[in-house]
PQR file of N, CA, C, O and H, with PARSE charges and radii, in Angstrom:
ATOM      1  N   UNK A   1     337.519 119.325 189.721 -0.4000 1.5000
ATOM      2  CA  UNK A   1     336.151 120.442 189.753 -0.0000 2.0000
ATOM      3  C   UNK A   1     336.248 121.563 190.145  0.5500 1.7000
ATOM      4  O   UNK A   1     335.940 121.475 191.334 -0.5500 1.4000
ATOM      5  N   UNK A   2     336.499 122.684 189.908 -0.4000 1.5000
ATOM      6  CA  UNK A   2     336.454 123.988 190.451 -0.0000 2.0000
ATOM      7  C   UNK A   2     335.139 124.662 190.484  0.5500 1.7000
ATOM      8  O   UNK A   2     334.285 124.780 189.604 -0.5500 1.4000
ATOM      9  H   UNK A   2     336.749 122.755 188.943  0.4000 1.0000
ATOM     10  N   UNK A   3     335.184 125.131 191.868 -0.4000 1.5000
ATOM     11  CA  UNK A   3     333.808 125.757 191.931 -0.0000 2.0000
ATOM     12  C   UNK A   3     333.789 127.392 191.707  0.5500 1.7000
ATOM     13  O   UNK A   3     334.717 128.195 191.817 -0.5500 1.4000
ATOM     14  H   UNK A   3     335.878 125.035 192.582  0.4000 1.0000
ATOM     15  N   UNK A   4     332.540 127.583 191.388 -0.4000 1.5000
ATOM     16  CA  UNK A   4     332.854 129.224 190.608 -0.0000 2.0000
ATOM     17  C   UNK A   4     332.451 130.438 191.658  0.5500 1.7000
ATOM     18  O   UNK A   4     331.412 130.019 192.168 -0.5500 1.4000
ATOM     19  H   UNK A   4     331.787 126.931 191.298  0.4000 1.0000
ATOM     20  N   UNK A   5     332.644 131.290 192.041 -0.4000 1.5000
ATOM     21  CA  UNK A   5     333.042 131.970 193.624 -0.0000 2.0000
ATOM     22  C   UNK A   5     331.525 131.878 193.652  0.5500 1.7000
ATOM     23  O   UNK A   5     331.066 131.581 194.755 -0.5500 1.4000
ATOM     24  H   UNK A   5     333.488 131.630 191.627  0.4000 1.0000
ATOM     25  N   UNK A   6     330.440 132.117 192.433 -0.4000 1.5000
ATOM     26  CA  UNK A   6     329.081 132.380 192.912 -0.0000 2.0000
ATOM     27  C   UNK A   6     328.502 131.092 193.305  0.5500 1.7000
ATOM     28  O   UNK A   6     327.298 131.008 193.544 -0.5500 1.4000
ATOM     29  H   UNK A   6     330.814 132.359 191.537  0.4000 1.0000
ATOM     30  N   UNK A   7     329.275 130.102 193.386 -0.4000 1.5000
ATOM     31  CA  UNK A   7     328.591 129.435 193.386 -0.0000 2.0000
ATOM     32  C   UNK A   7     329.147 128.291 195.169  0.5500 1.7000
ATOM     33  O   UNK A   7     328.976 127.105 195.450 -0.5500 1.4000
ATOM     34  H   UNK A   7     330.254 130.171 193.192  0.4000 1.0000
ATOM     35  N   UNK A   8     329.801 129.440 195.920 -0.4000 1.5000
ATOM     36  CA  UNK A   8     330.302 128.955 197.308 -0.0000 2.0000
ATOM     37  C   UNK A   8     328.750 129.872 198.362  0.5500 1.7000
ATOM     38  O   UNK A   8     327.685 130.489 198.312 -0.5500 1.4000
ATOM     39  H   UNK A   8     329.940 130.404 195.691  0.4000 1.0000
ATOM     40  N   UNK A   9     329.558 129.414 198.990 -0.4000 1.5000
ATOM     41  CA  UNK A   9     328.689 129.116 200.171 -0.0000 2.0000
ATOM     42  C   UNK A   9     329.537 129.216 201.591  0.5500 1.7000
ATOM     43  O   UNK A   9     330.570 128.742 202.065 -0.5500 1.4000
ATOM     44  H   UNK A   9     330.423 128.914 199.030  0.4000 1.0000
ATOM     45  N   UNK A  10     328.521 130.079 201.965 -0.4000 1.5000
ATOM     46  CA  UNK A  10     329.187 131.647 203.121 -0.0000 2.0000
ATOM     47  C   UNK A  10     328.485 131.508 204.221  0.5500 1.7000
ATOM     48  O   UNK A  10     327.282 131.289 204.357 -0.5500 1.4000
ATOM     49  H   UNK A  10     327.682 130.463 201.580  0.4000 1.0000
ATOM     50  N   UNK A  11     329.570 131.692 205.233 -0.4000 1.5000
ATOM     51  CA  UNK A  11     328.566 132.370 206.556 -0.0000 2.0000
ATOM     52  C   UNK A  11     328.254 133.912 207.368  0.5500 1.7000
ATOM     53  O   UNK A  11     329.000 134.888 207.301 -0.5500 1.4000
ATOM     54  H   UNK A  11     330.548 131.869 205.123  0.4000 1.0000
ATOM     55  N   UNK A  12     327.720 133.880 207.685 -0.4000 1.5000
ATOM     56  CA  UNK A  12     327.114 134.935 208.278 -0.0000 2.0000
ATOM     57  C   UNK A  12     327.892 135.590 208.554  0.5500 1.7000
ATOM     58  O   UNK A  12     327.651 136.729 208.154 -0.5500 1.4000
ATOM     59  H   UNK A  12     327.114 133.087 207.739  0.4000 1.0000
ATOM     60  N   UNK A  13     328.928 135.495 209.147 -0.4000 1.5000
ATOM     61  CA  UNK A  13     329.716 136.635 209.509 -0.0000 2.0000
ATOM     62  C   UNK A  13     330.347 137.173 207.823  0.5500 1.7000
ATOM     63  O   UNK A  13     330.691 138.345 207.665 -0.5500 1.4000
ATOM     64  H   UNK A  13     329.124 134.570 209.472  0.4000 1.0000
ATOM     65  N   UNK A  14     330.410 136.375 206.919 -0.4000 1.5000
ATOM     66  CA  UNK A  14     331.179 137.298 205.700 -0.0000 2.0000
ATOM     67  C   UNK A  14     330.523 137.613 205.126  0.5500 1.7000
ATOM     68  O   UNK A  14     330.932 138.033 204.043 -0.5500 1.4000
ATOM     69  H   UNK A  14     330.130 135.423 207.047  0.4000 1.0000
ATOM     70  N   UNK A  15     328.982 137.660 205.402 -0.4000 1.5000
ATOM     71  CA  UNK A  15     327.622 138.806 204.832 -0.0000 2.0000
ATOM     72  C   UNK A  15     327.072 139.799 205.163  0.5500 1.7000
ATOM     73  O   UNK A  15     326.414 140.488 204.384 -0.5500 1.4000
ATOM     74  H   UNK A  15     328.650 137.319 206.282  0.4000 1.0000
ATOM     75  N   UNK A  16     327.247 140.060 206.415 -0.4000 1.5000
ATOM     76  CA  UNK A  16     326.485 140.909 207.533 -0.0000 2.0000
ATOM     77  C   UNK A  16     327.867 141.571 207.948  0.5500 1.7000
ATOM     78  O   UNK A  16     328.960 141.054 207.717 -0.5500 1.4000
ATOM     79  H   UNK A  16     327.782 139.500 207.048  0.4000 1.0000
ATOM     80  N   UNK A  17     327.584 143.328 208.878 -0.4000 1.5000
ATOM     81  CA  UNK A  17     328.219 143.787 209.684 -0.0000 2.0000
ATOM     82  C   UNK A  17     329.221 145.028 208.528  0.5500 1.7000
ATOM     83  O   UNK A  17     328.980 145.487 207.411 -0.5500 1.4000
ATOM     84  H   UNK A  17     326.696 143.748 209.066  0.4000 1.0000
ATOM     85  N   UNK A  18     329.909 145.131 209.110 -0.4000 1.5000
ATOM     86  CA  UNK A  18     330.655 146.570 208.339 -0.0000 2.0000
ATOM     87  C   UNK A  18     331.800 146.083 207.239  0.5500 1.7000
ATOM     88  O   UNK A  18     332.310 146.729 206.323 -0.5500 1.4000
ATOM     89  H   UNK A  18     330.104 144.758 210.017  0.4000 1.0000
ATOM     90  N   UNK A  19     331.986 144.928 207.592 -0.4000 1.5000
ATOM     91  CA  UNK A  19     333.030 144.382 206.100 -0.0000 2.0000
ATOM     92  C   UNK A  19     332.759 143.839 205.524  0.5500 1.7000
ATOM     93  O   UNK A  19     333.361 143.571 204.484 -0.5500 1.4000
ATOM     94  H   UNK A  19     331.572 144.403 208.335  0.4000 1.0000
ATOM     95  N   UNK A  20     331.350 143.221 205.998 -0.4000 1.5000
ATOM     96  CA  UNK A  20     330.194 142.578 205.257 -0.0000 2.0000
ATOM     97  C   UNK A  20     329.788 142.630 203.867  0.5500 1.7000
ATOM     98  O   UNK A  20     329.669 143.793 203.480 -0.5500 1.4000
ATOM     99  H   UNK A  20     330.861 143.439 206.842  0.4000 1.0000
ATOM    100  N   UNK A  21     329.459 141.488 202.724 -0.4000 1.5000
ATOM    101  CA  UNK A  21     329.047 141.637 202.061 -0.0000 2.0000
ATOM    102  C   UNK A  21     327.583 142.617 201.658  0.5500 1.7000
ATOM    103  O   UNK A  21     327.491 143.389 200.704 -0.5500 1.4000
ATOM    104  H   UNK A  21     329.555 140.544 203.038  0.4000 1.0000
ATOM    105  N   UNK A  22     326.678 142.360 202.537 -0.4000 1.5000
ATOM    106  CA  UNK A  22     325.602 142.815 203.144 -0.0000 2.0000
ATOM    107  C   UNK A  22     326.242 144.329 204.030  0.5500 1.7000
ATOM    108  O   UNK A  22     326.414 143.812 205.134 -0.5500 1.4000
ATOM    109  H   UNK A  22     326.753 141.733 203.313  0.4000 1.0000
ATOM    110  N   UNK A  23     326.580 145.480 204.169 -0.4000 1.5000
ATOM    111  CA  UNK A  23     326.479 146.642 205.589 -0.0000 2.0000
ATOM    112  C   UNK A  23     325.469 146.722 206.553  0.5500 1.7000
ATOM    113  O   UNK A  23     325.233 147.803 207.093 -0.5500 1.4000
ATOM    114  H   UNK A  23     326.440 145.900 203.272  0.4000 1.0000
ATOM    115  N   UNK A  24     324.800 145.640 206.854 -0.4000 1.5000
ATOM    116  CA  UNK A  24     323.644 145.785 207.901 -0.0000 2.0000
ATOM    117  C   UNK A  24     323.931 144.470 208.989  0.5500 1.7000
ATOM    118  O   UNK A  24     324.517 143.418 208.732 -0.5500 1.4000
ATOM    119  H   UNK A  24     324.991 144.762 206.415  0.4000 1.0000
ATOM    120  N   UNK A  25     323.556 144.734 209.776 -0.4000 1.5000
ATOM    121  CA  UNK A  25     322.989 144.501 211.033 -0.0000 2.0000
ATOM    122  C   UNK A  25     323.003 142.748 211.185  0.5500 1.7000
ATOM    123  O   UNK A  25     322.753 142.468 210.012 -0.5500 1.4000
ATOM    124  H   UNK A  25     323.080 145.588 209.984  0.4000 1.0000
ATOM    125  N   UNK A  26     323.097 141.814 211.680 -0.4000 1.5000
ATOM    126  CA  UNK A  26     322.364 140.320 212.076 -0.0000 2.0000
ATOM    127  C   UNK A  26     321.611 140.720 211.908  0.5500 1.7000
ATOM    128  O   UNK A  26     321.279 141.104 210.786 -0.5500 1.4000
ATOM    129  H   UNK A  26     323.300 142.042 212.632  0.4000 1.0000
ATOM    130  N   UNK A  27     320.808 140.868 213.146 -0.4000 1.5000
ATOM    131  CA  UNK A  27     319.151 140.962 213.417 -0.0000 2.0000
ATOM    132  C   UNK A  27     318.575 141.822 212.782  0.5500 1.7000
ATOM    133  O   UNK A  27     317.430 142.026 213.187 -0.5500 1.4000
ATOM    134  H   UNK A  27     321.078 140.556 214.057  0.4000 1.0000
ATOM    135  N   UNK A  28     319.171 142.943 211.212 -0.4000 1.5000
ATOM    136  CA  UNK A  28     318.076 143.598 209.806 -0.0000 2.0000
ATOM    137  C   UNK A  28     318.196 142.645 209.093  0.5500 1.7000
ATOM    138  O   UNK A  28     317.499 142.683 208.079 -0.5500 1.4000
ATOM    139  H   UNK A  28     320.101 142.777 210.884  0.4000 1.0000
ATOM    140  N   UNK A  29     318.979 141.568 209.258 -0.4000 1.5000
ATOM    141  CA  UNK A  29     319.377 141.089 207.949 -0.0000 2.0000
ATOM    142  C   UNK A  29     318.801 139.125 208.501  0.5500 1.7000
ATOM    143  O   UNK A  29     318.879 138.193 207.701 -0.5500 1.4000
ATOM    144  H   UNK A  29     319.545 141.537 210.081  0.4000 1.0000
ATOM    145  N   UNK A  30     318.409 138.999 209.608 -0.4000 1.5000
ATOM    146  CA  UNK A  30     317.405 137.691 209.972 -0.0000 2.0000
ATOM    147  C   UNK A  30     315.958 138.321 209.637  0.5500 1.7000
ATOM    148  O   UNK A  30     315.194 137.474 209.174 -0.5500 1.4000
ATOM    149  H   UNK A  30     318.346 139.756 210.258  0.4000 1.0000
ATOM    150  N   UNK A  31     315.332 139.782 209.782 -0.4000 1.5000
ATOM    151  CA  UNK A  31     314.507 140.218 209.785 -0.0000 2.0000
ATOM    152  C   UNK A  31     313.954 139.859 208.069  0.5500 1.7000
ATOM    153  O   UNK A  31     312.851 139.449 207.708 -0.5500 1.4000
ATOM    154  H   UNK A  31     315.952 140.470 210.158  0.4000 1.0000
ATOM    155  N   UNK A  32     315.159 140.186 207.249 -0.4000 1.5000
ATOM    156  CA  UNK A  32     314.793 140.445 206.004 -0.0000 2.0000
ATOM    157  C   UNK A  32     314.342 139.212 205.456  0.5500 1.7000
ATOM    158  O   UNK A  32     313.402 138.976 204.697 -0.5500 1.4000
ATOM    159  H   UNK A  32     316.055 140.519 207.543  0.4000 1.0000
ATOM    160  N   UNK A  33     315.565 138.142 206.216 -0.4000 1.5000
ATOM    161  CA  UNK A  33     314.850 137.133 205.452 -0.0000 2.0000
ATOM    162  C   UNK A  33     313.548 136.946 205.712  0.5500 1.7000
ATOM    163  O   UNK A  33     312.882 136.444 204.807 -0.5500 1.4000
ATOM    164  H   UNK A  33     316.328 138.334 206.832  0.4000 1.0000
ATOM    165  N   UNK A  34     312.804 137.334 207.123 -0.4000 1.5000
ATOM    166  CA  UNK A  34     311.720 136.671 206.994 -0.0000 2.0000
ATOM    167  C   UNK A  34     310.539 137.745 206.220  0.5500 1.7000
ATOM    168  O   UNK A  34     309.606 137.439 205.478 -0.5500 1.4000
ATOM    169  H   UNK A  34     313.345 137.742 207.858  0.4000 1.0000
ATOM    170  N   UNK A  35     310.803 138.558 206.513 -0.4000 1.5000
ATOM    171  CA  UNK A  35     310.509 139.719 205.143 -0.0000 2.0000
ATOM    172  C   UNK A  35     309.827 138.938 203.513  0.5500 1.7000
ATOM    173  O   UNK A  35     308.871 138.831 202.744 -0.5500 1.4000
ATOM    174  H   UNK A  35     311.561 138.807 207.116  0.4000 1.0000
ATOM    175  N   UNK A  36     311.105 138.598 203.803 -0.4000 1.5000
ATOM    176  CA  UNK A  36     311.170 137.735 202.235 -0.0000 2.0000
ATOM    177  C   UNK A  36     312.865 138.504 201.333  0.5500 1.7000
ATOM    178  O   UNK A  36     313.413 137.973 200.366 -0.5500 1.4000
ATOM    179  H   UNK A  36     311.881 138.684 204.428  0.4000 1.0000
ATOM    180  N   UNK A  37     313.318 139.755 201.996 -0.4000 1.5000
ATOM    181  CA  UNK A  37     314.244 139.800 200.579 -0.0000 2.0000
ATOM    182  C   UNK A  37     315.335 139.171 200.570  0.5500 1.7000
ATOM    183  O   UNK A  37     316.068 139.282 199.588 -0.5500 1.4000
ATOM    184  H   UNK A  37     312.873 140.186 202.781  0.4000 1.0000
ATOM    185  N   UNK A  38     315.723 138.319 201.718 -0.4000 1.5000
ATOM    186  CA  UNK A  38     317.092 138.282 201.310 -0.0000 2.0000
ATOM    187  C   UNK A  38     316.692 136.686 201.623  0.5500 1.7000
ATOM    188  O   UNK A  38     315.718 136.584 202.370 -0.5500 1.4000
ATOM    189  H   UNK A  38     315.127 138.229 202.516  0.4000 1.0000
ATOM    190  N   UNK A  39     317.462 135.037 201.040 -0.4000 1.5000
ATOM    191  CA  UNK A  39     317.469 133.847 200.570 -0.0000 2.0000
ATOM    192  C   UNK A  39     317.412 133.545 202.528  0.5500 1.7000
ATOM    193  O   UNK A  39     317.967 134.175 203.428 -0.5500 1.4000
ATOM    194  H   UNK A  39     318.253 135.120 200.433  0.4000 1.0000
ATOM    195  N   UNK A  40     316.750 132.664 202.567 -0.4000 1.5000
ATOM    196  CA  UNK A  40     316.210 131.812 203.691 -0.0000 2.0000
ATOM    197  C   UNK A  40     317.950 130.843 203.680  0.5500 1.7000
ATOM    198  O   UNK A  40     318.133 130.370 202.559 -0.5500 1.4000
ATOM    199  H   UNK A  40     316.298 132.152 201.837  0.4000 1.0000
ATOM    200  N   UNK A  41     319.010 130.553 204.575 -0.4000 1.5000
ATOM    201  CA  UNK A  41     319.904 129.662 204.573 -0.0000 2.0000
ATOM    202  C   UNK A  41     319.829 128.283 203.977  0.5500 1.7000
ATOM    203  O   UNK A  41     318.827 127.884 203.385 -0.5500 1.4000
ATOM    204  H   UNK A  41     318.861 130.938 205.486  0.4000 1.0000
ATOM    205  N   UNK A  42     321.102 127.445 204.179 -0.4000 1.5000
ATOM    206  CA  UNK A  42     320.386 125.839 203.621 -0.0000 2.0000
ATOM    207  C   UNK A  42     321.589 125.837 204.806  0.5500 1.7000
ATOM    208  O   UNK A  42     322.649 126.421 205.030 -0.5500 1.4000
ATOM    209  H   UNK A  42     321.917 127.769 204.660  0.4000 1.0000
ATOM    210  N   UNK A  43     320.674 124.722 205.465 -0.4000 1.5000
ATOM    211  CA  UNK A  43     321.185 123.956 207.295 -0.0000 2.0000
ATOM    212  C   UNK A  43     322.281 123.046 206.647  0.5500 1.7000
ATOM    213  O   UNK A  43     322.034 122.448 205.600 -0.5500 1.4000
ATOM    214  H   UNK A  43     319.813 124.247 205.283  0.4000 1.0000
ATOM    215  N   UNK A  44     323.576 122.938 207.317 -0.4000 1.5000
ATOM    216  CA  UNK A  44     324.104 122.105 206.718 -0.0000 2.0000
ATOM    217  C   UNK A  44     323.852 120.881 208.501  0.5500 1.7000
ATOM    218  O   UNK A  44     324.008 119.665 208.392 -0.5500 1.4000
ATOM    219  H   UNK A  44     323.776 123.424 208.168  0.4000 1.0000
ATOM    220  N   UNK A  45     323.515 121.459 209.766 -0.4000 1.5000
ATOM    221  CA  UNK A  45     323.892 120.702 210.706 -0.0000 2.0000
ATOM    222  C   UNK A  45     322.678 121.349 211.309  0.5500 1.7000
ATOM    223  O   UNK A  45     321.771 122.013 210.807 -0.5500 1.4000
ATOM    224  H   UNK A  45     323.388 122.447 209.855  0.4000 1.0000
ATOM    225  N   UNK A  46     322.986 120.876 212.793 -0.4000 1.5000
ATOM    226  CA  UNK A  46     321.960 121.642 214.042 -0.0000 2.0000
ATOM    227  C   UNK A  46     322.244 123.168 213.834  0.5500 1.7000
ATOM    228  O   UNK A  46     321.500 123.980 213.283 -0.5500 1.4000
ATOM    229  H   UNK A  46     323.723 120.337 213.200  0.4000 1.0000
ATOM    230  N   UNK A  47     323.833 123.452 214.550 -0.4000 1.5000
ATOM    231  CA  UNK A  47     323.767 124.485 214.471 -0.0000 2.0000
ATOM    232  C   UNK A  47     324.743 125.392 213.446  0.5500 1.7000
ATOM    233  O   UNK A  47     325.382 126.367 213.843 -0.5500 1.4000
ATOM    234  H   UNK A  47     324.437 122.792 214.997  0.4000 1.0000
ATOM    235  N   UNK A  48     324.747 125.052 212.476 -0.4000 1.5000
ATOM    236  CA  UNK A  48     325.264 126.181 211.111 -0.0000 2.0000
ATOM    237  C   UNK A  48     324.613 125.965 209.954  0.5500 1.7000
ATOM    238  O   UNK A  48     324.357 125.008 209.222 -0.5500 1.4000
ATOM    239  H   UNK A  48     324.228 124.261 212.154  0.4000 1.0000
ATOM    240  N   UNK A  49     324.366 127.428 210.005 -0.4000 1.5000
ATOM    241  CA  UNK A  49     323.271 127.489 208.483 -0.0000 2.0000
ATOM    242  C   UNK A  49     324.960 128.236 207.644  0.5500 1.7000
ATOM    243  O   UNK A  49     326.069 128.666 207.961 -0.5500 1.4000
ATOM    244  H   UNK A  49     324.573 128.205 210.599  0.4000 1.0000
ATOM    245  N   UNK A  50     323.899 127.910 206.166 -0.4000 1.5000
ATOM    246  CA  UNK A  50     325.138 128.940 204.940 -0.0000 2.0000
ATOM    247  C   UNK A  50     323.857 129.067 204.361  0.5500 1.7000
ATOM    248  O   UNK A  50     322.725 128.585 204.355 -0.5500 1.4000
ATOM    249  H   UNK A  50     322.998 127.561 205.909  0.4000 1.0000
ATOM    250  N   UNK A  51     324.966 130.422 203.613 -0.4000 1.5000
ATOM    251  CA  UNK A  51     323.312 130.938 202.089 -0.0000 2.0000
ATOM    252  C   UNK A  51     324.846 130.771 200.876  0.5500 1.7000
ATOM    253  O   UNK A  51     325.998 130.933 201.279 -0.5500 1.4000
ATOM    254  H   UNK A  51     325.886 130.814 203.618  0.4000 1.0000
ATOM    255  N   UNK A  52     324.473 130.405 199.313 -0.4000 1.5000
ATOM    256  CA  UNK A  52     324.353 130.417 198.201 -0.0000 2.0000
ATOM    257  C   UNK A  52     325.311 132.037 198.024  0.5500 1.7000
ATOM    258  O   UNK A  52     324.933 133.146 198.404 -0.5500 1.4000
ATOM    259  H   UNK A  52     323.537 130.273 198.986  0.4000 1.0000
ATOM    260  N   UNK A  53     325.871 131.885 197.725 -0.4000 1.5000
ATOM    261  CA  UNK A  53     326.820 133.730 197.071 -0.0000 2.0000
ATOM    262  C   UNK A  53     326.149 133.736 195.771  0.5500 1.7000
ATOM    263  O   UNK A  53     326.322 134.805 195.186 -0.5500 1.4000
ATOM    264  H   UNK A  53     326.178 130.984 197.417  0.4000 1.0000
ATOM    265  N   UNK A  54     325.379 132.815 195.077 -0.4000 1.5000
ATOM    266  CA  UNK A  54     324.633 132.730 193.573 -0.0000 2.0000
ATOM    267  C   UNK A  54     323.217 133.981 194.105  0.5500 1.7000
ATOM    268  O   UNK A  54     323.032 135.130 193.703 -0.5500 1.4000
ATOM    269  H   UNK A  54     325.239 131.947 195.552  0.4000 1.0000
ATOM    270  N   UNK A  55     322.542 133.282 194.979 -0.4000 1.5000
ATOM    271  CA  UNK A  55     321.368 134.200 195.581 -0.0000 2.0000
ATOM    272  C   UNK A  55     321.526 135.677 196.180  0.5500 1.7000
ATOM    273  O   UNK A  55     321.310 136.825 195.791 -0.5500 1.4000
ATOM    274  H   UNK A  55     322.692 132.349 195.306  0.4000 1.0000
ATOM    275  N   UNK A  56     322.006 135.064 197.302 -0.4000 1.5000
ATOM    276  CA  UNK A  56     322.799 137.080 197.754 -0.0000 2.0000
ATOM    277  C   UNK A  56     323.356 137.956 196.850  0.5500 1.7000
ATOM    278  O   UNK A  56     323.179 139.173 196.792 -0.5500 1.4000
ATOM    279  H   UNK A  56     322.182 134.131 197.618  0.4000 1.0000
ATOM    280  N   UNK A  57     324.205 137.090 195.979 -0.4000 1.5000
ATOM    281  CA  UNK A  57     324.071 138.311 194.757 -0.0000 2.0000
ATOM    282  C   UNK A  57     323.252 138.508 194.125  0.5500 1.7000
ATOM    283  O   UNK A  57     323.143 139.675 193.750 -0.5500 1.4000
ATOM    284  H   UNK A  57     324.348 136.102 196.026  0.4000 1.0000
ATOM    285  N   UNK A  58     322.028 137.312 193.560 -0.4000 1.5000
ATOM    286  CA  UNK A  58     320.735 138.531 192.969 -0.0000 2.0000
ATOM    287  C   UNK A  58     320.054 140.079 193.580  0.5500 1.7000
ATOM    288  O   UNK A  58     319.514 141.156 193.329 -0.5500 1.4000
ATOM    289  H   UNK A  58     322.117 136.364 193.864  0.4000 1.0000
ATOM    290  N   UNK A  59     320.594 139.150 194.562 -0.4000 1.5000
ATOM    291  CA  UNK A  59     319.563 140.284 195.672 -0.0000 2.0000
ATOM    292  C   UNK A  59     320.173 142.127 195.689  0.5500 1.7000
ATOM    293  O   UNK A  59     319.627 143.210 195.899 -0.5500 1.4000
ATOM    294  H   UNK A  59     321.033 138.275 194.765  0.4000 1.0000
ATOM    295  N   UNK A  60     321.334 141.749 195.401 -0.4000 1.5000
ATOM    296  CA  UNK A  60     322.572 142.730 195.979 -0.0000 2.0000
ATOM    297  C   UNK A  60     322.317 143.654 194.108  0.5500 1.7000
ATOM    298  O   UNK A  60     322.225 144.819 193.723 -0.5500 1.4000
ATOM    299  H   UNK A  60     321.777 140.869 195.231  0.4000 1.0000
ATOM    300  N   UNK A  61     322.298 142.236 193.437 -0.4000 1.5000
ATOM    301  CA  UNK A  61     322.154 143.358 191.573 -0.0000 2.0000
ATOM    302  C   UNK A  61     320.458 143.773 191.539  0.5500 1.7000
ATOM    303  O   UNK A  61     319.985 144.779 191.011 -0.5500 1.4000
ATOM    304  H   UNK A  61     322.373 141.289 193.750  0.4000 1.0000
ATOM    305  N   UNK A  62     319.650 142.607 192.319 -0.4000 1.5000
ATOM    306  CA  UNK A  62     318.212 143.926 191.882 -0.0000 2.0000
ATOM    307  C   UNK A  62     317.863 144.936 193.084  0.5500 1.7000
ATOM    308  O   UNK A  62     317.000 145.813 193.034 -0.5500 1.4000
ATOM    309  H   UNK A  62     320.034 141.790 192.748  0.4000 1.0000
ATOM    310  N   UNK A  63     318.406 144.744 193.790 -0.4000 1.5000
ATOM    311  CA  UNK A  63     318.796 146.564 194.643 -0.0000 2.0000
ATOM    312  C   UNK A  63     319.562 147.451 193.963  0.5500 1.7000
ATOM    313  O   UNK A  63     319.318 148.657 193.990 -0.5500 1.4000
ATOM    314  H   UNK A  63     319.106 144.032 193.830  0.4000 1.0000
ATOM    315  N   UNK A  64     320.516 146.952 193.319 -0.4000 1.5000
ATOM    316  CA  UNK A  64     321.246 148.029 193.104 -0.0000 2.0000
ATOM    317  C   UNK A  64     320.465 148.926 191.515  0.5500 1.7000
ATOM    318  O   UNK A  64     320.611 150.120 191.254 -0.5500 1.4000
ATOM    319  H   UNK A  64     320.714 145.972 193.296  0.4000 1.0000
ATOM    320  N   UNK A  65     319.790 148.061 190.813 -0.4000 1.5000
ATOM    321  CA  UNK A  65     318.471 147.924 189.754 -0.0000 2.0000
ATOM    322  C   UNK A  65     318.081 149.005 190.103  0.5500 1.7000
ATOM    323  O   UNK A  65     318.424 150.005 189.473 -0.5500 1.4000
ATOM    324  H   UNK A  65     319.672 147.091 191.026  0.4000 1.0000
ATOM    325  N   UNK A  66     317.097 149.101 191.419 -0.4000 1.5000
ATOM    326  CA  UNK A  66     316.105 150.066 191.977 -0.0000 2.0000
ATOM    327  C   UNK A  66     316.663 151.474 192.245  0.5500 1.7000
ATOM    328  O   UNK A  66     315.932 152.351 192.706 -0.5500 1.4000
ATOM    329  H   UNK A  66     316.818 148.288 191.930  0.4000 1.0000
TER
END
């Protein structure tokens, strides 16, 4: 079964930074999580966190509407 692009799990390096999905710093992204702007991570292990692409895309679409 092929997964949809929006069902993917992505690591922080693909989300933030100048070439990331959301062009902000890591610290700003983590502050946004604490403030409820961005979704919380899915923990895969002690040192591995990922985010669902579908949740990130909802945030981006919501921001684009404003």
